[in-house]
Every structure is written in C-alpha cells, then in structure tokens.
N, C-alpha and C positions, 0 to 999 in steps of 0.2 A: 405307823401308818404304812400301807402299801397300796399302790395303784398298779393294776395289771392291765396291759393293753395289747390288743392284737390288731390295732389300726395299721393299715398298710401305708406307712409314711412315704414310700417311694412313689405313690400316685398323687400325693398332695403337693400343691405349689408351696414354695419356700415360706411365704408369708403365713400360710395356714399352719404349717408345721410349727413355725415360731409361736403362733398364738396358742396352739394346743399345749406346747411344752411350757410356755409362760404360765398358763392357767394351771397346769399340772403342778409345776413348781410351787406356785402360790398356795395350792390346796393342801400340800403336804406340810406336816410339822417338821421341824428340824430333826434330822435323823431318819425321816421317812424315806421309803424307797419307791422309785418308779421302775417298774419291771415290764418294759415293752418287749414283745417278741416279733420277729420278722421271719419270713421264709428265707432259708439259707441262700437261695439263688439270687435274692435281691441285693443290689450293691450296698455295701456298708456305708458309703458316703451320705446316703439319704437320712440316716439317723444318728450315726456316731458324732459327726461334727456338730449338728444342732444340739444334741444332748450334752456334749462337752461344753458348749457355749452357755447352757443354762445351769448345769449341775456341777461342772468341773470334771473331776475324774470319773470315768465310766468304765465299768468292767463288762467284758463280753464272754459268754460261754456258748458252746455249740451243743445241740442235741441231735446227733446224727442218726440215732435210732428211731427218731420220730419220722413219720411219713406225712408230708415231706419234711426233710430236715429243717430245723429252725435255729436261728441265732437269738439268744436271750441277752438283753442288756440289763445292767443294774446301775441305776443312777441314784445316788443318795443325796438328799438335801442337806447341805452343810451350812453352818452359819457363815455369812460372808458380809463384807462391807458393801453397802449399796453402790458405791462408786465402781467397785470391781465388777459387780454384776451388770451395771448399766454399760460399761465399756465392753464387756463380753457380748451382750445383746447387740450393741451397735456394730461390732465387728461382724457378727453373724448376719445382720441385716444388710450391711454393705456387701459382703461376699455374695449373698443371695441375689442382690440387685445386679451385681457384676457377673453373675453366672459362675462364681468360683466355689460354690458350695460343694 
C-alpha cells in the first residue's frame, strides 16, 4: 500500500494534523508507506515530529531540482504494540496543546 499526499500540513492546526495522520496510519496495511511531500521552504517541524509520533522512524529526501524544491517523507507502518502507539499519540497531543510541536 502507498498513500501519496501533497496536503500542506504547515497550515493545519495540530489536532487536524493528528487526525489525518491517525486515519492514514489506520488505512495502511503493515508495511504500507505514507509518502507526503511538502515545499522545501516550509519548516520541517510541522510534519516530521507528528509523523514520527504515528509511524516511528521517518526518512526524508529532498528534490531540489523540482520547482519549487520539495521535501519528501517516507513513513512505513510497522507492527507495534498498542500501548506504545497510544503513548506516542498522547505525547504528540500534549506537545501540541503546550505549543511544543
């Protein structure tokens, strides 16, 4: 499975980013990849930290020959224990509420 997204996460409130990533994670089969891309000039913090909270390890590549240049993320759905996932989501939500995202 692959889900490709060009949603501009930097313009979304934290709770909406969380919901989109939560539903995306649920929609993928184990081993499936979520491949969002963002314009290079957008801050990395809007997507990398939330992606890591939902998927774990996140790889980032840059396509500087594109106009405008883009940052491409690769998040793979891995099998995880439910308790680990819930803790990760709770940390993400707490940080978002405290403005630490």
